[in-house]
HTML snippet that shows the backbone in 3Dmol.js (N, CA, C, O; Angstrom):
<script src="https://3Dmol.org/build/3Dmol-min.js"></script>
<div id="view" style="width:600px;height:400px;position:relative"></div>
<script>
const pdb = `
ATOM      1  N   MET A   1     157.038  49.928 134.534  1.00  0.00           N
ATOM      2  CA  MET A   1     155.814  50.698 134.804  1.00  0.00           C
ATOM      3  C   MET A   1     156.142  52.137 135.231  1.00  0.00           C
ATOM      4  O   MET A   1     155.566  53.094 134.714  1.00  0.00           O
ATOM      5  N   ASN A   2     157.069  52.271 136.176  1.00  0.00           N
ATOM      6  CA  ASN A   2     157.415  53.599 136.670  1.00  0.00           C
ATOM      7  C   ASN A   2     157.998  54.456 135.556  1.00  0.00           C
ATOM      8  O   ASN A   2     157.722  55.653 135.475  1.00  0.00           O
ATOM      9  N   ASP A   3     158.821  53.829 134.682  1.00  0.00           N
ATOM     10  CA  ASP A   3     159.446  54.571 133.591  1.00  0.00           C
ATOM     11  C   ASP A   3     158.372  55.137 132.663  1.00  0.00           C
ATOM     12  O   ASP A   3     158.440  56.301 132.266  1.00  0.00           O
ATOM     13  N   ILE A   4     157.388  54.319 132.320  1.00  0.00           N
ATOM     14  CA  ILE A   4     156.306  54.769 131.445  1.00  0.00           C
ATOM     15  C   ILE A   4     155.491  55.864 132.125  1.00  0.00           C
ATOM     16  O   ILE A   4     155.098  56.845 131.494  1.00  0.00           O
ATOM     17  N   PHE A   5     155.244  55.684 133.427  1.00  0.00           N
ATOM     18  CA  PHE A   5     154.449  56.666 134.165  1.00  0.00           C
ATOM     19  C   PHE A   5     155.154  58.012 134.181  1.00  0.00           C
ATOM     20  O   PHE A   5     154.520  59.049 133.987  1.00  0.00           O
ATOM     21  N   MET A   6     156.462  58.003 134.412  1.00  0.00           N
ATOM     22  CA  MET A   6     157.232  59.243 134.440  1.00  0.00           C
ATOM     23  C   MET A   6     157.214  59.908 133.063  1.00  0.00           C
ATOM     24  O   MET A   6     157.093  61.129 132.960  1.00  0.00           O
ATOM     25  N   LYS A   7     157.333  59.108 132.017  1.00  0.00           N
ATOM     26  CA  LYS A   7     157.317  59.664 130.657  1.00  0.00           C
ATOM     27  C   LYS A   7     155.987  60.344 130.354  1.00  0.00           C
ATOM     28  O   LYS A   7     155.952  61.424 129.763  1.00  0.00           O
ATOM     29  N   THR A   8     154.893  59.703 130.762  1.00  0.00           N
ATOM     30  CA  THR A   8     153.578  60.280 130.495  1.00  0.00           C
ATOM     31  C   THR A   8     153.387  61.553 131.312  1.00  0.00           C
ATOM     32  O   THR A   8     152.732  62.494 130.864  1.00  0.00           O
ATOM     33  N   LYS A   9     153.970  61.576 132.523  1.00  0.00           N
ATOM     34  CA  LYS A   9     153.836  62.773 133.366  1.00  0.00           C
ATOM     35  C   LYS A   9     154.584  63.946 132.738  1.00  0.00           C
ATOM     36  O   LYS A   9     154.105  65.080 132.755  1.00  0.00           O
ATOM     37  N   VAL A  10     155.774  63.659 132.179  1.00  0.00           N
ATOM     38  CA  VAL A  10     156.584  64.728 131.579  1.00  0.00           C
ATOM     39  C   VAL A  10     156.006  65.122 130.219  1.00  0.00           C
ATOM     40  O   VAL A  10     156.010  66.296 129.851  1.00  0.00           O
ATOM     41  N   ASN A  11     155.510  64.128 129.477  1.00  0.00           N
ATOM     42  CA  ASN A  11     155.001  64.385 128.127  1.00  0.00           C
ATOM     43  C   ASN A  11     153.666  65.125 128.195  1.00  0.00           C
ATOM     44  O   ASN A  11     152.714  64.603 128.775  1.00  0.00           O
ATOM     45  N   PRO A  12     153.568  66.323 127.623  1.00  0.00           N
ATOM     46  CA  PRO A  12     152.323  67.089 127.675  1.00  0.00           C
ATOM     47  C   PRO A  12     151.263  66.560 126.712  1.00  0.00           C
ATOM     48  O   PRO A  12     150.081  66.870 126.860  1.00  0.00           O
ATOM     49  N   VAL A  13     151.673  65.773 125.739  1.00  0.00           N
ATOM     50  CA  VAL A  13     150.714  65.252 124.755  1.00  0.00           C
ATOM     51  C   VAL A  13     149.888  64.140 125.393  1.00  0.00           C
ATOM     52  O   VAL A  13     150.455  63.158 125.874  1.00  0.00           O
ATOM     53  N   PRO A  14     148.554  64.271 125.407  1.00  0.00           N
ATOM     54  CA  PRO A  14     147.706  63.251 126.028  1.00  0.00           C
ATOM     55  C   PRO A  14     147.621  61.995 125.165  1.00  0.00           C
ATOM     56  O   PRO A  14     147.842  62.047 123.955  1.00  0.00           O
ATOM     57  N   HIS A  15     147.302  60.872 125.793  1.00  0.00           N
ATOM     58  CA  HIS A  15     147.156  59.612 125.069  1.00  0.00           C
ATOM     59  C   HIS A  15     145.888  59.631 124.220  1.00  0.00           C
ATOM     60  O   HIS A  15     144.994  60.446 124.448  1.00  0.00           O
ATOM     61  N   GLN A  16     145.816  58.737 123.247  1.00  0.00           N
ATOM     62  CA  GLN A  16     144.637  58.648 122.385  1.00  0.00           C
ATOM     63  C   GLN A  16     143.384  58.363 123.205  1.00  0.00           C
ATOM     64  O   GLN A  16     142.305  58.868 122.893  1.00  0.00           O
ATOM     65  N   GLY A  17     143.526  57.556 124.248  1.00  0.00           N
ATOM     66  CA  GLY A  17     142.381  57.234 125.096  1.00  0.00           C
ATOM     67  C   GLY A  17     141.818  58.485 125.764  1.00  0.00           C
ATOM     68  O   GLY A  17     140.604  58.662 125.856  1.00  0.00           O
ATOM     69  N   THR A  18     142.727  59.353 126.231  1.00  0.00           N
ATOM     70  CA  THR A  18     142.276  60.592 126.873  1.00  0.00           C
ATOM     71  C   THR A  18     141.547  61.463 125.859  1.00  0.00           C
ATOM     72  O   THR A  18     140.510  62.049 126.168  1.00  0.00           O
ATOM     73  N   ILE A  19     142.093  61.549 124.641  1.00  0.00           N
ATOM     74  CA  ILE A  19     141.460  62.368 123.592  1.00  0.00           C
ATOM     75  C   ILE A  19     140.068  61.819 123.289  1.00  0.00           C
ATOM     76  O   ILE A  19     139.114  62.581 123.132  1.00  0.00           O
ATOM     77  N   ASN A  20     139.955  60.492 123.206  1.00  0.00           N
ATOM     78  CA  ASN A  20     138.652  59.873 122.921  1.00  0.00           C
ATOM     79  C   ASN A  20     137.652  60.187 124.022  1.00  0.00           C
ATOM     80  O   ASN A  20     136.484  60.459 123.744  1.00  0.00           O
ATOM     81  N   THR A  21     138.100  60.153 125.265  1.00  0.00           N
ATOM     82  CA  THR A  21     137.198  60.432 126.388  1.00  0.00           C
ATOM     83  C   THR A  21     136.693  61.861 126.327  1.00  0.00           C
ATOM     84  O   THR A  21     135.504  62.116 126.519  1.00  0.00           O
ATOM     85  N   VAL A  22     137.607  62.801 126.057  1.00  0.00           N
ATOM     86  CA  VAL A  22     137.210  64.211 125.986  1.00  0.00           C
ATOM     87  C   VAL A  22     136.254  64.426 124.817  1.00  0.00           C
ATOM     88  O   VAL A  22     135.269  65.155 124.937  1.00  0.00           O
ATOM     89  N   THR A  23     136.552  63.785 123.682  1.00  0.00           N
ATOM     90  CA  THR A  23     135.698  63.942 122.504  1.00  0.00           C
ATOM     91  C   THR A  23     134.292  63.413 122.784  1.00  0.00           C
ATOM     92  O   THR A  23     133.302  64.041 122.408  1.00  0.00           O
ATOM     93  N   SER A  24     134.208  62.257 123.445  1.00  0.00           N
ATOM     94  CA  SER A  24     132.887  61.677 123.750  1.00  0.00           C
ATOM     95  C   SER A  24     132.130  62.570 124.725  1.00  0.00           C
ATOM     96  O   SER A  24     130.912  62.715 124.626  1.00  0.00           O
ATOM     97  N   LEU A  25     132.854  63.167 125.665  1.00  0.00           N
ATOM     98  CA  LEU A  25     132.192  64.067 126.618  1.00  0.00           C
ATOM     99  C   LEU A  25     131.626  65.280 125.888  1.00  0.00           C
ATOM    100  O   LEU A  25     130.506  65.710 126.167  1.00  0.00           O
ATOM    101  N   ILE A  26     132.398  65.831 124.955  1.00  0.00           N
ATOM    102  CA  ILE A  26     131.940  67.005 124.200  1.00  0.00           C
ATOM    103  C   ILE A  26     130.747  66.607 123.336  1.00  0.00           C
ATOM    104  O   ILE A  26     129.778  67.359 123.227  1.00  0.00           O
ATOM    105  N   ASN A  27     130.817  65.428 122.724  1.00  0.00           N
ATOM    106  CA  ASN A  27     129.712  64.958 121.885  1.00  0.00           C
ATOM    107  C   ASN A  27     128.440  64.818 122.709  1.00  0.00           C
ATOM    108  O   ASN A  27     127.360  65.211 122.269  1.00  0.00           O
ATOM    109  N   ARG A  28     128.573  64.258 123.901  1.00  0.00           N
ATOM    110  CA  ARG A  28     127.399  64.093 124.768  1.00  0.00           C
ATOM    111  C   ARG A  28     126.811  65.445 125.128  1.00  0.00           C
ATOM    112  O   ARG A  28     125.592  65.606 125.188  1.00  0.00           O
ATOM    113  N   ARG A  29     127.682  66.417 125.368  1.00  0.00           N
ATOM    114  CA  ARG A  29     127.212  67.750 125.753  1.00  0.00           C
ATOM    115  C   ARG A  29     126.442  68.381 124.602  1.00  0.00           C
ATOM    116  O   ARG A  29     125.372  68.952 124.814  1.00  0.00           O
ATOM    117  N   THR A  30     126.974  68.287 123.382  1.00  0.00           N
ATOM    118  CA  THR A  30     126.307  68.898 122.229  1.00  0.00           C
ATOM    119  C   THR A  30     124.977  68.191 121.951  1.00  0.00           C
ATOM    120  O   THR A  30     123.990  68.829 121.586  1.00  0.00           O
ATOM    121  N   ILE A  31     124.963  66.874 122.129  1.00  0.00           N
ATOM    122  CA  ILE A  31     123.722  66.125 121.889  1.00  0.00           C
ATOM    123  C   ILE A  31     122.649  66.564 122.892  1.00  0.00           C
ATOM    124  O   ILE A  31     121.487  66.745 122.526  1.00  0.00           O
ATOM    125  N   SER A  32     123.042  66.731 124.148  1.00  0.00           N
ATOM    126  CA  SER A  32     122.065  67.143 125.165  1.00  0.00           C
ATOM    127  C   SER A  32     121.570  68.555 124.879  1.00  0.00           C
ATOM    128  O   SER A  32     120.396  68.856 125.091  1.00  0.00           O
ATOM    129  N   HIS A  33     122.462  69.425 124.396  1.00  0.00           N
ATOM    130  CA  HIS A  33     122.053  70.790 124.057  1.00  0.00           C
ATOM    131  C   HIS A  33     121.039  70.768 122.908  1.00  0.00           C
ATOM    132  O   HIS A  33     120.049  71.498 122.928  1.00  0.00           O
ATOM    133  N   LYS A  34     121.303  69.916 121.904  1.00  0.00           N
ATOM    134  CA  LYS A  34     120.387  69.834 120.765  1.00  0.00           C
ATOM    135  C   LYS A  34     119.017  69.342 121.217  1.00  0.00           C
ATOM    136  O   LYS A  34     117.990  69.868 120.788  1.00  0.00           O
ATOM    137  N   SER A  35     119.005  68.335 122.083  1.00  0.00           N
ATOM    138  CA  SER A  35     117.717  67.798 122.544  1.00  0.00           C
ATOM    139  C   SER A  35     116.986  68.827 123.407  1.00  0.00           C
ATOM    140  O   SER A  35     115.757  68.879 123.404  1.00  0.00           O
ATOM    141  N   LEU A  36     117.736  69.641 124.142  1.00  0.00           N
ATOM    142  CA  LEU A  36     117.103  70.679 124.967  1.00  0.00           C
ATOM    143  C   LEU A  36     116.473  71.742 124.074  1.00  0.00           C
ATOM    144  O   LEU A  36     115.390  72.244 124.373  1.00  0.00           O
ATOM    145  N   LYS A  37     117.150  72.085 122.978  1.00  0.00           N
ATOM    146  CA  LYS A  37     116.604  73.106 122.071  1.00  0.00           C
ATOM    147  C   LYS A  37     115.317  72.599 121.418  1.00  0.00           C
ATOM    148  O   LYS A  37     114.371  73.361 121.215  1.00  0.00           O
ATOM    149  N   GLN A  38     115.294  71.298 121.090  1.00  0.00           N
ATOM    150  CA  GLN A  38     114.102  70.745 120.464  1.00  0.00           C
ATOM    151  C   GLN A  38     112.984  70.706 121.506  1.00  0.00           C
ATOM    152  O   GLN A  38     111.872  70.274 121.202  1.00  0.00           O
TER     153      GLN A  38
END
`;
const viewer = $3Dmol.createViewer("view");
viewer.addModel(pdb, "pdb");
viewer.setStyle({}, {cartoon: {color: "spectrum"}});
viewer.zoomTo();
viewer.render();
</script>
C-alpha cells in the first residue's frame, strides 16, 4: 500500500478516476450554465 501511495504522490499523472471526477464536475457546471441561460 505504501509503495503504491508513494508512486502516486511522485507521479504527476492523475488516475483515471480523478480525470472522470473532474470531467463530471465540468459537465455539471456547463449544464447548470445552460439551464441558467434558458
